[in-house]
C-alpha positions as CSV (number, residue, x, y, z in Angstrom):
1,M,-17.0,27.9,13.5
2,K,-17.7,24.3,14.3
3,D,-19.9,23.6,17.3
4,S,-18.3,20.5,18.9
5,S,-21.2,20.1,21.3
6,T,-23.3,18.8,18.4
7,Y,-20.7,16.2,17.3
8,I,-22.2,12.7,17.2
9,R,-18.9,10.9,16.8
10,A,-15.6,11.0,15.0
11,L,-15.3,9.1,11.7
12,Q,-13.2,6.0,11.6
13,P,-10.3,5.9,9.2
14,I,-12.2,3.9,6.5
15,E,-15.1,6.3,6.8
16,E,-12.6,9.2,6.4
17,A,-11.1,7.5,3.4
18,F,-14.5,7.2,1.7
19,T,-15.3,10.8,2.6
20,L,-12.0,12.0,1.0
21,S,-12.8,9.9,-2.1
22,N,-16.3,11.2,-2.4
23,D,-15.0,14.8,-2.1
24,K,-12.7,14.1,-5.1
25,T,-15.2,12.1,-7.2
26,A,-18.4,10.3,-6.4
27,L,-18.3,7.4,-4.0
28,C,-21.7,6.2,-2.9
29,V,-23.8,3.0,-2.4
30,V,-26.9,2.8,-4.6
31,C,-29.6,0.3,-3.8
32,V,-32.4,-0.3,-6.3
33,L,-35.5,-1.8,-4.7
34,H,-37.6,-3.6,-7.4
35,L,-41.2,-3.4,-6.1
36,S,-44.9,-4.0,-6.9
37,H,-48.0,-2.5,-5.4
38,M,-46.2,0.7,-4.7
39,P,-47.6,3.6,-2.6
40,D,-47.6,7.1,-4.0
41,V,-44.9,9.7,-3.5
42,N,-46.6,11.4,-0.5
43,H,-46.7,8.1,1.3
44,W,-43.0,7.5,0.6
45,R,-42.1,11.0,1.9
46,Q,-43.9,10.3,5.2
47,A,-42.0,7.0,5.4
48,L,-38.7,8.7,4.8
49,H,-39.4,11.4,7.4
50,K,-40.1,8.7,10.0
51,L,-36.9,6.8,9.0
52,Q,-34.9,10.0,9.3
53,D,-36.3,10.6,12.8
54,R,-35.1,7.2,13.9
55,H,-31.4,7.7,13.0
56,L,-29.0,10.5,14.1
57,L,-26.7,9.9,11.1
58,L,-29.6,10.6,8.7
59,Q,-29.9,14.0,10.4
60,A,-26.1,14.6,10.3
61,E,-23.5,16.2,8.1
62,I,-19.8,15.4,7.9
63,V,-17.5,18.3,9.1
64,K,-13.8,18.6,9.4
65,D,-11.8,20.4,12.1
66,A,-8.2,20.3,13.4
67,K,-8.8,16.9,15.0
68,G,-10.3,15.2,11.9
69,Y,-13.7,14.4,10.5
70,F,-16.9,14.2,12.6
71,F,-20.5,13.4,12.1
72,Q,-22.3,16.5,13.4
73,L,-26.0,16.9,14.0
74,A,-27.1,19.3,11.2
75,K,-28.8,22.5,12.3
76,N,-32.3,22.5,10.9
77,A,-31.5,19.3,9.1
78,P,-33.2,19.1,5.7
79,K,-35.5,16.3,4.9
80,I,-34.2,13.3,2.8
81,S,-34.8,14.4,-0.8
82,L,-37.1,12.3,-3.0
83,R,-37.3,12.9,-6.7
84,E,-40.2,11.3,-8.6
85,C,-40.2,10.0,-12.2
86,L,-42.9,8.4,-14.2
87,R,-41.9,4.8,-15.1
88,T,-42.5,4.3,-18.8
89,E,-40.4,1.2,-19.5
90,P,-39.1,-1.7,-17.5
91,N,-35.3,-0.9,-17.7
92,Q,-35.6,2.8,-17.0
93,W,-34.2,2.2,-13.5
94,K,-30.8,1.4,-15.1
95,S,-30.2,4.8,-16.5
96,E,-31.5,6.5,-13.3
97,A,-29.3,4.2,-11.1
98,E,-26.3,5.1,-13.3
99,K,-26.9,8.8,-12.8
100,E,-27.0,8.2,-9.0
101,V,-23.8,6.1,-8.9
102,N,-22.0,8.9,-10.7
103,T,-23.3,11.7,-8.5
104,P,-21.6,12.4,-5.1
105,V,-23.8,12.4,-1.9
106,D,-23.2,15.9,-0.4
107,R,-21.6,15.5,3.0
108,K,-23.5,18.6,4.2
109,G,-26.4,16.1,4.5
110,P,-28.7,14.4,4.5
111,L,-26.3,11.5,3.8
112,M,-29.1,9.7,1.9
113,R,-31.3,10.6,-1.1
114,C,-34.0,8.8,-3.1
115,V,-35.5,8.6,-6.6
116,L,-38.9,7.0,-7.0
117,L,-39.8,5.4,-10.4
118,R,-43.4,4.5,-10.3
119,E,-45.9,3.4,-13.0
120,E,-49.0,5.7,-12.9
121,D,-51.2,3.0,-11.3
122,G,-48.5,2.0,-8.8
123,S,-48.5,-1.6,-10.0
124,K,-44.7,-1.7,-10.5
125,G,-41.7,0.5,-10.0
126,E,-38.3,1.0,-8.3
127,M,-37.1,3.0,-5.3
128,I,-33.5,4.0,-5.9
129,V,-31.7,4.9,-2.7
130,S,-28.2,6.5,-2.6
131,F,-26.1,6.6,0.6
132,H,-22.9,8.3,1.5
133,H,-20.5,5.3,2.0
134,A,-19.4,6.6,5.4
135,I,-22.7,5.5,6.9
136,M,-23.1,2.3,4.9
137,D,-21.9,-1.3,5.4
138,S,-23.9,-4.5,4.9
139,A,-25.5,-4.3,8.4
140,S,-26.5,-0.6,7.9
141,A,-27.9,-1.4,4.4
142,R,-30.1,-4.3,5.7
143,L,-31.3,-2.2,8.6
144,L,-32.3,0.9,6.6
145,L,-33.8,-1.0,3.7
146,H,-35.9,-3.1,6.0
147,E,-37.1,-0.1,8.0
148,M,-37.9,1.9,4.9
149,L,-39.8,-0.9,3.4
150,S,-41.7,-1.6,6.6
151,L,-42.7,2.1,6.9
152,S,-43.7,2.2,3.3
153,G,-46.0,-0.8,3.9
154,G,-47.5,0.8,7.0
155,L,-45.9,-1.6,9.5
156,E,-44.9,-0.6,13.0
157,L,-41.2,-0.7,13.9
158,P,-39.8,-1.5,17.4
159,V,-38.1,1.3,19.2
160,L,-34.4,1.3,18.5
161,P,-32.2,0.5,21.5
162,A,-30.6,3.5,23.1
163,I,-27.0,4.1,22.1
164,S,-25.1,4.7,25.4
165,E,-21.6,4.7,23.9
166,V,-19.8,5.7,20.8
167,H,-19.0,2.6,18.8
168,T,-15.7,2.5,17.0
169,V,-13.5,-0.3,15.8
170,Q,-10.9,-1.1,18.5
171,Q,-7.5,-2.0,17.0
172,P,-6.0,-5.2,18.4
173,A,-2.4,-5.8,19.3
174,F,-0.9,-6.6,15.9
175,A,0.5,-10.1,15.3
176,E,3.7,-8.6,13.7
177,S,5.6,-5.4,13.8
178,M,4.9,-2.4,11.5
179,F,8.4,-2.8,10.2
180,R,7.7,-6.4,8.9
181,F,4.4,-5.2,7.5
182,A,6.1,-2.3,5.7
183,A,8.9,-4.5,4.4
184,R,6.4,-6.9,2.9
185,Q,4.5,-4.1,1.2
186,I,7.7,-2.7,-0.3
187,K,8.7,-6.1,-1.6
188,Q,5.2,-6.6,-3.2
189,E,5.5,-3.2,-4.8
190,F,8.7,-4.0,-6.5
191,Q,7.3,-7.4,-7.6
192,F,4.2,-5.7,-9.0
193,R,6.3,-3.2,-11.0
194,R,8.1,-6.1,-12.6
195,K,5.3,-8.5,-13.2
196,G,2.0,-6.7,-12.6
197,I,-1.1,-7.4,-14.6
198,G,-3.5,-4.5,-15.0
199,A,-4.7,-1.6,-17.1
200,G,-3.4,1.9,-17.0
201,I,-5.3,4.8,-15.3
202,P,-8.3,5.8,-17.4
203,K,-9.1,9.4,-18.2
204,D,-12.2,9.7,-16.0
205,S,-14.3,7.9,-13.4
206,E,-17.7,7.6,-15.1
207,N,-19.3,4.3,-14.1
208,G,-21.3,1.9,-16.1
209,L,-23.5,-0.8,-14.6
210,V,-24.3,-4.5,-15.3
211,G,-25.7,-7.3,-13.2
212,L,-25.9,-11.1,-12.9
213,R,-28.5,-13.3,-11.1
214,L,-28.1,-17.0,-10.6
215,N,-31.2,-19.0,-10.2
216,A,-32.0,-20.7,-6.9
217,A,-30.9,-24.1,-8.1
218,D,-27.5,-22.9,-9.3
219,S,-27.1,-20.8,-6.2
220,R,-27.8,-23.8,-4.0
221,G,-25.4,-26.0,-6.0
222,L,-22.7,-23.3,-5.8
223,K,-23.0,-23.1,-2.0
224,V,-23.0,-26.9,-1.6
225,K,-20.0,-27.5,-3.8
226,A,-18.1,-24.6,-2.3
227,G,-18.7,-26.0,1.2
228,R,-17.6,-29.5,0.2
229,A,-14.4,-28.0,-1.3
230,G,-13.8,-26.0,1.9
231,I,-13.9,-22.7,0.0
232,G,-16.0,-19.7,1.0
233,L,-18.3,-18.0,-1.5
234,N,-16.4,-14.8,-1.0
235,S,-13.2,-16.4,-2.4
236,L,-15.0,-18.3,-5.1
237,L,-16.8,-15.2,-6.4
238,L,-13.7,-13.0,-6.4
239,A,-11.8,-15.8,-8.2
240,A,-14.4,-15.9,-11.0
241,I,-14.4,-12.1,-11.4
242,S,-10.6,-12.0,-11.5
243,L,-10.3,-14.8,-14.1
244,A,-13.0,-13.1,-16.2
245,V,-11.1,-9.8,-16.2
246,L,-7.8,-11.5,-17.1
247,R,-9.3,-13.6,-20.0
248,V,-11.5,-10.8,-21.5
249,Q,-9.4,-7.7,-20.9
250,H,-5.8,-9.1,-20.8
251,P,-5.8,-12.1,-23.1
252,E,-2.2,-11.4,-24.0
253,K,-1.0,-12.0,-20.5
254,N,0.2,-15.6,-19.9
255,N,1.0,-15.0,-16.3
256,G,1.9,-12.3,-13.8
257,V,1.0,-10.7,-10.5
258,S,-2.4,-9.3,-9.8
259,R,-3.9,-7.3,-7.0
260,L,-7.4,-8.4,-5.9
261,I,-9.5,-6.6,-3.3
262,S,-11.9,-8.0,-0.7
263,F,-13.7,-6.4,2.2
264,A,-13.9,-7.7,5.8
265,N,-16.6,-7.1,8.4
266,L,-15.2,-5.6,11.5
267,R,-18.5,-5.4,13.5
268,K,-17.8,-8.7,15.3
269,Q,-14.3,-8.9,16.8
270,E,-12.5,-9.8,20.0
271,Q,-12.5,-6.3,21.3
272,G,-16.3,-6.0,21.2
273,I,-19.4,-6.1,19.0
274,V,-20.8,-3.1,17.2
275,P,-24.7,-3.6,17.2
276,E,-26.4,-3.9,13.9
277,S,-28.7,-1.0,15.0
278,V,-25.7,1.4,14.8
279,L,-25.2,3.0,11.4
280,G,-21.7,3.4,10.1
281,C,-19.1,1.7,7.9
282,Y,-17.4,-1.0,10.0
283,I,-15.3,-2.7,7.3
284,S,-11.7,-3.1,6.1
285,M,-10.4,-3.1,2.6
286,V,-7.8,-5.9,2.1
287,R,-5.6,-6.2,-1.0
288,H,-4.2,-9.6,-2.0
289,Q,-1.2,-9.8,-4.4
290,L,-1.2,-13.1,-6.2
291,E,0.3,-15.0,-9.1
292,L,-2.4,-15.3,-11.8
293,H,-2.6,-17.1,-15.1
294,P,-5.6,-17.6,-17.4
295,E,-5.3,-21.5,-17.3
296,M,-6.0,-21.5,-13.6
297,S,-9.2,-23.3,-12.6
298,L,-11.8,-21.5,-10.6
299,Q,-11.4,-23.8,-7.7
300,E,-7.6,-23.5,-7.8
301,L,-7.6,-19.7,-7.6
302,A,-10.4,-19.7,-5.0
303,A,-8.3,-21.9,-2.8
304,V,-5.3,-19.6,-3.2
305,L,-7.5,-16.6,-2.3
306,K,-8.9,-18.4,0.8
307,K,-5.4,-19.0,2.1
308,A,-4.5,-15.3,1.4
309,M,-7.5,-14.1,3.3
310,Y,-6.8,-16.4,6.2
311,R,-3.2,-15.2,6.3
312,S,-4.2,-11.5,6.2
313,G,-6.4,-12.1,9.2
314,R,-3.8,-14.0,11.2
315,R,-1.2,-11.3,10.6
316,G,-3.5,-8.6,11.6
317,E,-3.6,-7.0,8.2
318,V,-7.4,-6.7,8.2
319,H,-7.3,-4.3,11.1
320,R,-4.0,-2.6,10.0
321,M,-5.4,-1.9,6.5
322,S,-8.5,-0.4,8.1
323,K,-6.3,1.9,10.2
324,L,-4.2,2.9,7.2
325,S,-7.1,3.3,4.7
326,K,-7.3,7.1,5.0
327,M,-3.5,7.4,4.3
328,L,-3.7,5.0,1.4
329,V,-6.6,6.8,-0.3
330,S,-4.9,10.2,0.2
331,L,-1.7,8.8,-1.3
332,V,-3.4,7.3,-4.3
333,F,-5.2,10.6,-5.1
334,K,-2.0,12.6,-4.5
335,L,0.4,10.5,-6.6
336,K,-2.1,9.6,-9.3
337,N,0.2,6.9,-10.6
338,Q,-1.3,3.6,-9.4
339,R,-4.6,1.7,-9.1
340,L,-5.7,-0.2,-6.0
341,G,-6.3,-3.5,-7.9
342,M,-7.6,-5.4,-10.9
343,A,-10.8,-6.8,-9.5
344,A,-12.8,-6.4,-6.3
345,I,-15.8,-7.8,-4.5
346,S,-17.8,-6.7,-1.4
347,F,-19.9,-9.8,-0.5
348,M,-22.4,-9.4,2.3
349,G,-23.8,-12.9,2.4
350,V,-27.6,-13.2,3.0
351,L,-29.6,-10.0,2.6
352,N,-32.3,-10.8,5.1
353,L,-35.4,-8.9,3.8
354,D,-39.0,-10.0,3.5
355,R,-40.9,-10.6,0.3
356,K,-43.9,-8.5,1.5
357,Y,-44.2,-5.4,3.6
358,G,-47.9,-4.9,4.0
359,E,-49.2,-4.5,0.5
360,V,-45.8,-3.7,-0.9
361,S,-44.0,-6.6,-2.6
362,L,-40.2,-6.8,-2.9
363,K,-39.1,-8.6,-6.1
364,D,-35.3,-8.0,-6.1
365,V,-32.6,-5.6,-4.9
366,S,-29.7,-4.3,-7.1
367,T,-26.8,-2.7,-5.3
368,F,-23.9,-0.8,-6.9
369,I,-20.9,0.9,-5.3
370,T,-19.2,3.7,-7.2
371,N,-15.7,3.0,-8.6
372,N,-13.2,5.6,-9.7
373,R,-10.2,5.7,-12.1
374,F,-7.8,4.7,-9.4
375,G,-9.9,1.7,-8.4
376,P,-10.2,-1.8,-9.9
377,E,-11.1,-2.5,-13.5
378,F,-14.2,-4.5,-12.5
379,S,-15.8,-4.6,-9.1
380,A,-18.9,-6.2,-7.7
381,F,-21.3,-6.1,-4.8
382,G,-22.6,-9.6,-4.0
383,K,-25.5,-10.9,-1.9
384,I,-27.9,-13.8,-1.5
385,L,-31.6,-12.7,-1.6
386,F,-34.5,-15.1,-1.5
387,G,-32.0,-18.0,-2.1
388,S,-30.4,-16.6,-5.3
389,I,-26.9,-15.2,-5.6
390,G,-26.7,-11.8,-7.2
391,L,-23.7,-9.8,-8.4
392,D,-23.9,-6.1,-9.4
393,F,-20.9,-4.8,-11.2
394,T,-19.5,-1.4,-11.9
395,Y,-16.9,-0.7,-14.6
396,L,-15.3,2.5,-16.0
397,K,-16.6,3.5,-19.4
398,S,-13.4,5.2,-20.5
399,E,-11.6,1.8,-20.5
400,T,-14.3,-0.8,-20.8
401,T,-17.1,-0.9,-23.4
402,A,-20.6,-2.2,-22.6
403,P,-20.0,-5.4,-24.8
404,E,-16.7,-6.0,-22.9
405,A,-18.5,-5.7,-19.5
406,H,-21.2,-8.1,-20.7
407,A,-18.5,-10.5,-21.9
408,M,-16.9,-10.5,-18.5
409,V,-20.3,-11.1,-16.8
410,L,-21.0,-14.1,-19.2
411,E,-17.5,-15.5,-18.3
412,V,-18.3,-15.2,-14.6
413,E,-21.7,-16.8,-15.1
414,Q,-20.3,-19.7,-17.1
415,M,-17.6,-20.5,-14.5
416,L,-20.0,-20.3,-11.6
417,R,-22.7,-22.5,-13.3
418,E,-20.1,-25.1,-14.4
419,F,-18.8,-25.3,-10.8
420,A,-22.3,-25.5,-9.3
421,N,-23.2,-28.4,-11.6
422,S,-19.9,-30.2,-11.5
423,Q,-19.7,-33.8,-10.3
């Protein structure tokens, strides 16, 4: 019997959607911290214990009752698990991260687990951290990574502000009726059935991983040129990924309709601000259905995407899709006859971390979000760290080979570099 007196808060629809998905097949956020001057495993365990004591959701499990899903304070909450491996070669982290991406985070808690790869002398290594997506958005990621690194480096952290209220996303008055929204969705569905571009549903959801890092000069050039063109980096990066998928995976398609996925931050809104010290997933998944052909330029498609994103916000679709996300995910898993899209990006902007935490040095961060066979063919998590733009991709091994994934990454890299250095 559930003890509602220990409930922390109800899950929001997007958090419920990610929980439903993780119950079916893995859905987690995996962050790889590339480090030097690493402390030993006992020091890390102490840091993780302190981190867990600071956050209720790291002491919680996700339970379901007649009213829905809730974060509940776990009775005798277990400590965050930490598995240690001896690091014997530089790319060992990739195979360990792939295991983590393909392994669900148990909603019985803790909603976070870790793998420590460390050379025997502690000179180099990686800390691989896996989170249940229901507690993780960009703000939560930055907060927990910064605090974990601070504690590992022996630094003091300020006391977290007391949480005096339950923070949930308040739905605004929608700019249009549900009838008009539903009518547009039905029209798009018929259009996609006639002219849709995309692969069929693969047999399983095993993820492969691949990454891309632009140097600081190209990253700076990309931001400057995008700004001059009036195009956001979010639109530009999603446009490059979409064109790469079309050209590498669907070269026979001259034109058609594609579904592209972006994610919007709901922490700052007219109805109130959710503090960055509050863990949770305050985002919305937005699907854009667009005409696409391989001869489109990167700037052309990015401009079309920018307009689509603006239109979605103006119509209230960002909030509406957040509210409907649980129903959409449930429907996808029940019908098993459609995919959410062809390409997707979750772009957080600047990941504001320090290069040094005491003696511990942070070299890079890789972040992967699990995909499944009803999700996009190629999806990325994007960020800017230490002035460089990074994209970390997941793909499904049953439909995409490693050479094909690398070919798409090279296509993305070439488009972005050419745009960054264009006159």
